[in-house]
C-alpha positions as CSV (number, residue, x, y, z in Angstrom):
1,X,225.7,50.0,249.0
2,X,222.6,52.9,250.9
3,X,224.7,55.8,248.4
4,X,223.9,53.4,245.9
5,X,220.5,53.2,246.1
6,X,220.1,56.3,246.5
7,X,221.9,57.1,243.0
8,X,219.6,54.4,241.3
9,X,216.7,56.1,242.7
10,X,217.9,59.9,241.2
11,X,218.3,58.3,237.9
12,X,215.6,60.4,236.0
13,X,212.6,58.1,234.2
14,X,212.9,60.6,231.0
15,X,216.4,61.1,229.1
16,X,216.2,63.8,226.8
17,X,219.1,64.2,224.2
18,X,218.7,67.9,221.8
19,X,221.0,66.1,218.3
20,X,221.9,69.0,216.5
21,X,224.0,68.1,213.6
22,X,225.1,70.0,210.7
23,X,222.1,69.7,208.1
24,X,218.8,68.4,207.8
25,X,219.0,67.9,204.1
26,X,222.4,66.1,204.3
27,X,221.6,62.5,204.0
28,X,224.8,61.5,206.2
29,X,223.1,63.2,209.2
30,X,219.5,62.0,209.2
31,X,221.3,58.2,208.5
32,X,222.2,59.2,212.2
33,X,219.4,60.0,213.0
34,X,218.2,57.1,212.0
35,X,221.0,54.8,214.6
36,X,220.3,57.4,217.9
37,X,216.8,56.6,217.4
38,X,217.5,53.6,217.0
39,X,219.1,52.8,220.0
40,X,216.4,55.3,222.0
41,X,214.1,52.6,221.4
42,X,216.6,49.2,222.5
43,X,218.2,51.0,225.1
44,X,214.9,52.5,226.4
45,X,213.9,49.2,226.7
46,X,217.0,48.0,228.7
47,X,216.6,50.3,231.1
48,X,213.7,51.1,232.0
49,X,213.8,54.7,230.5
50,X,212.7,57.0,227.9
51,X,215.0,58.0,225.7
52,X,213.9,60.6,223.7
53,X,216.1,62.4,220.6
54,X,215.2,65.8,219.9
55,X,216.1,66.5,216.1
56,X,217.4,69.9,216.7
57,X,218.8,70.3,213.4
58,X,219.3,72.9,211.3
59,X,218.5,73.2,207.2
60,X,221.6,73.7,206.1
61,X,225.2,74.9,207.5
62,X,225.1,77.3,210.4
63,X,227.1,77.4,213.1
64,X,225.9,81.0,214.9
65,X,222.2,78.8,214.6
66,X,223.8,75.6,216.2
67,X,224.5,77.9,218.9
68,X,221.6,79.3,218.9
69,X,220.1,75.5,219.4
70,X,222.6,74.4,222.1
71,X,220.9,77.6,224.5
72,X,216.7,76.8,223.2
73,X,218.0,73.5,223.8
74,X,219.2,73.5,227.7
75,X,216.3,76.3,228.3
76,X,213.9,73.7,227.4
77,X,215.3,71.2,229.8
78,X,217.5,68.8,227.6
79,X,219.8,66.8,229.6
80,X,222.3,66.1,227.0
81,X,223.5,67.9,224.1
82,X,224.4,65.8,220.8
83,X,225.9,67.8,218.5
84,X,228.3,67.8,214.8
85,X,229.5,71.2,215.1
86,X,229.4,73.5,212.2
87,X,231.7,75.6,213.4
88,X,233.7,75.0,216.7
89,X,234.9,78.8,216.8
90,X,230.7,79.7,217.2
91,X,230.0,77.0,218.7
92,X,232.7,75.9,221.7
93,X,230.8,79.1,224.2
94,X,227.6,77.6,223.5
95,X,228.7,74.2,224.3
96,X,230.3,75.0,227.8
97,X,227.9,77.3,228.8
98,X,225.6,73.9,228.4
99,X,227.7,72.5,230.4
100,X,228.0,75.2,233.4
101,X,224.3,74.7,233.4
102,X,224.5,71.5,234.6
103,X,223.3,69.4,230.8
104,X,226.4,67.5,230.0
105,X,227.9,67.5,225.4
106,X,228.9,65.4,223.1
107,X,230.0,66.1,219.6
108,X,230.2,63.3,216.5
109,X,231.8,63.6,213.6
110,X,232.8,67.2,213.8
111,X,234.2,67.9,216.9
112,X,235.0,71.1,219.5
113,X,238.0,69.8,221.1
114,X,238.4,73.0,222.9
115,X,235.1,73.1,224.7
116,X,234.1,71.0,227.7
117,X,232.3,68.0,225.6
118,X,233.0,64.9,227.3
119,X,232.7,62.7,224.7
120,X,234.0,62.4,220.1
121,X,233.2,60.1,218.0
122,X,234.5,60.0,214.0
123,X,236.9,59.5,212.1
124,X,240.6,60.8,212.6
125,X,240.2,63.6,209.9
126,X,243.3,63.5,209.1
127,X,243.9,59.8,208.4
128,X,240.4,59.8,206.4
129,X,242.7,62.7,204.0
130,X,245.6,60.2,203.4
131,X,243.4,57.4,203.1
132,X,241.6,59.0,200.2
133,X,244.9,61.0,198.3
134,X,246.2,57.6,198.9
135,X,243.6,55.5,197.1
136,X,243.4,58.0,194.7
137,X,246.9,58.1,193.7
138,X,246.8,54.4,192.9
139,X,244.2,54.6,190.8
140,X,246.1,57.4,188.8
141,X,249.3,55.1,188.7
142,X,250.8,57.5,190.7
143,X,250.2,61.1,187.8
144,X,248.1,63.4,187.3
145,X,246.3,66.6,188.8
146,X,243.7,66.6,191.7
147,X,241.2,68.9,193.0
148,X,240.0,68.6,196.7
149,X,236.2,68.8,196.6
150,X,235.8,70.0,200.2
151,X,232.5,71.5,201.5
152,X,232.5,73.6,204.3
153,X,235.6,75.8,204.5
154,X,234.7,76.0,208.1
155,X,234.6,73.1,209.6
156,X,237.6,71.7,211.9
157,X,237.3,68.1,210.5
158,X,236.7,68.8,206.6
159,X,239.6,70.9,207.3
160,X,241.7,68.2,208.8
161,X,241.0,65.6,205.9
162,X,241.8,69.0,203.0
163,X,244.9,67.9,205.3
164,X,245.6,64.7,205.4
165,X,244.8,64.6,201.4
166,X,248.0,67.3,200.7
167,X,249.8,65.4,203.4
168,X,249.7,62.4,201.3
169,X,249.6,64.0,197.8
170,X,253.0,65.1,199.4
171,X,254.9,61.9,198.8
172,X,253.4,61.3,195.1
173,X,255.8,63.7,192.9
174,X,253.8,62.9,190.0
175,X,250.2,64.4,191.3
176,X,249.6,67.7,191.2
177,X,246.7,69.5,193.1
178,X,245.2,72.0,191.7
179,X,243.2,73.5,194.3
180,X,240.7,72.5,197.3
181,X,237.2,74.3,196.0
182,X,234.8,75.0,198.8
183,X,230.5,74.9,198.4
184,X,227.6,74.8,199.9
185,X,226.6,71.0,201.4
186,X,224.1,69.7,199.0
187,X,224.4,67.9,196.4
188,X,223.3,70.2,193.4
189,X,225.7,72.8,194.9
190,X,228.5,70.0,195.3
191,X,228.5,68.7,192.2
192,X,227.9,72.5,190.5
193,X,230.8,72.6,191.6
194,X,232.5,69.9,190.8
195,X,231.3,70.7,186.7
196,X,232.6,74.4,186.8
197,X,236.1,73.5,188.6
198,X,236.5,70.3,185.4
199,X,235.3,73.0,183.0
200,X,237.4,75.7,184.4
201,X,240.7,73.4,184.8
202,X,240.7,71.0,181.7
203,X,244.1,69.4,183.5
204,X,242.2,67.8,186.5
205,X,242.1,64.4,185.9
206,X,241.4,62.7,189.8
207,X,238.8,64.0,192.2
208,X,239.7,64.1,196.0
209,X,236.2,63.8,197.8
210,X,236.6,65.0,201.5
211,X,232.9,64.2,201.6
212,X,230.4,62.5,199.5
213,X,227.5,65.0,198.5
214,X,227.9,65.7,195.1
215,X,227.3,62.1,194.7
216,X,224.6,61.9,196.9
217,X,222.2,63.2,193.2
218,X,223.0,61.3,189.8
219,X,224.3,64.0,187.9
220,X,228.0,63.0,187.8
221,X,227.3,59.5,186.7
222,X,227.1,61.4,183.1
223,X,229.1,64.9,183.6
224,X,232.2,62.9,184.6
225,X,233.9,61.0,182.4
226,X,235.5,58.3,183.8
227,X,237.7,57.3,180.5
228,X,239.5,60.7,181.2
229,X,238.6,61.2,185.0
230,X,239.1,59.4,188.3
231,X,237.5,59.6,191.8
232,X,237.4,58.4,195.4
233,X,235.3,60.3,197.8
234,X,234.2,59.6,201.6
235,X,230.6,58.5,202.4
236,X,228.8,55.3,200.7
237,X,225.4,55.7,201.6
238,X,222.4,53.8,199.1
239,X,222.4,57.4,196.6
240,X,226.3,57.2,195.8
241,X,226.2,53.0,195.2
242,X,226.2,53.6,191.2
243,X,229.1,55.5,191.4
244,X,230.9,52.1,192.7
245,X,228.6,49.6,190.0
246,X,229.1,51.8,187.0
247,X,232.9,52.5,187.8
248,X,232.9,56.5,187.9
249,X,234.1,56.6,191.7
250,X,236.4,53.0,191.9
251,X,236.1,53.1,195.7
252,X,234.8,54.5,198.7
253,X,236.0,54.9,201.6
254,X,232.6,54.6,204.4
255,X,231.5,56.3,207.4
256,X,229.0,54.3,208.8
257,X,227.0,57.1,210.0
258,X,224.1,55.1,211.6
259,X,226.5,55.1,213.7
260,X,227.1,58.2,214.6
261,X,224.0,58.3,216.3
262,X,223.9,54.6,217.6
263,X,227.2,54.5,219.4
264,X,226.8,58.0,220.5
265,X,223.6,57.7,222.6
266,X,224.8,54.4,223.7
267,X,227.8,56.8,224.9
268,X,225.4,59.1,226.5
269,X,223.4,56.8,228.6
270,X,226.5,55.6,229.9
271,X,227.3,58.5,231.1
272,X,224.5,60.3,232.0
273,X,222.0,57.5,233.0
274,X,224.3,54.9,234.6
275,X,227.5,56.9,235.8
276,X,230.0,55.0,233.7
277,X,233.3,56.7,233.0
278,X,233.1,56.3,229.3
279,X,236.6,57.2,226.9
280,X,237.1,60.9,226.0
281,X,237.9,60.3,222.0
282,X,236.0,57.4,220.8
283,X,237.5,56.4,216.7
284,X,235.3,55.7,213.8
285,X,237.1,53.1,211.6
286,X,236.3,53.9,207.7
287,X,235.3,51.0,205.7
288,X,236.9,50.8,202.1
289,X,233.8,49.9,199.7
290,X,234.5,49.4,195.6
291,X,232.8,46.7,193.7
292,X,234.0,43.2,195.1
293,X,231.8,44.0,198.5
294,X,229.7,46.4,197.1
295,X,226.5,43.7,197.8
296,X,227.9,43.3,201.8
297,X,227.6,47.2,202.2
298,X,224.1,47.4,200.2
299,X,222.7,44.8,203.3
300,X,224.4,46.5,205.5
301,X,222.9,49.5,204.9
302,X,219.4,47.5,204.8
303,X,220.1,45.9,207.9
304,X,220.6,49.8,209.4
305,X,217.2,50.7,208.3
306,X,218.1,52.3,205.5
307,X,215.0,51.8,202.9
308,X,216.3,53.1,199.2
309,X,218.6,50.8,199.0
310,X,218.4,49.9,195.0
311,X,217.1,46.2,194.7
312,X,220.3,45.4,191.9
313,X,222.7,45.2,195.1
């Protein structure tokens, strides 16, 4: 009892979590920040501490810059690091150094499994790719030529998703994978790559998008011929909902990206402040979004604090 009392008084009054996502221009990570800040506000009141979300995400993906920001956060007094790894190979050393210096690290979305991080929260990436391809094959009646849109080639989570797409595609003799196409993870670059590939490969009539980058802009609402082309994608943020509404993308596999932040902060508080045991791998379940449940999903996004959900949904 005496020991427990001493431990309780040792708990910090302030808990600073340095959050380093992949890109500050990617809407999925902005929603994760919103979730983290909401959890910080609620848990601060619940546990009578001041939880600070210290946002250190670079404007564009760069594993080397992430590694530098881990070191900077440690040097400037961060209590915990929360990171989505753009390149596991480039950040593992920095993660390990942070842990060795007494700063625990948790990953979300994109893991560094060989590092000393204490926990990971995110989807099963192999399964995610398989789900995308299984749904796409169903929508294409098991026949057609498919291109894979895959974002950053160095991101371990995206490589796993691509692997899942290819594994699933092998089950369908009528499905031909044309190639995997990587790009800078901005809406404009992603949409431009889709248009380029469609022009360069006229046989392509299906897209397996392992991330929703290209659908964060309205460009493809008119640049995709939905009579000829079928698209299934990961993610279902407000910007992507018109694609479902208009039938351009019949199925989105939604990552509840708000929960990347919310659940991760909960896990950190349990581990670091409350000294509880936590699971190393914490799976996130995907949500299938179609026209049938579009209104329900839109309401969920509103409940999570998204202010850009169109009123029509």
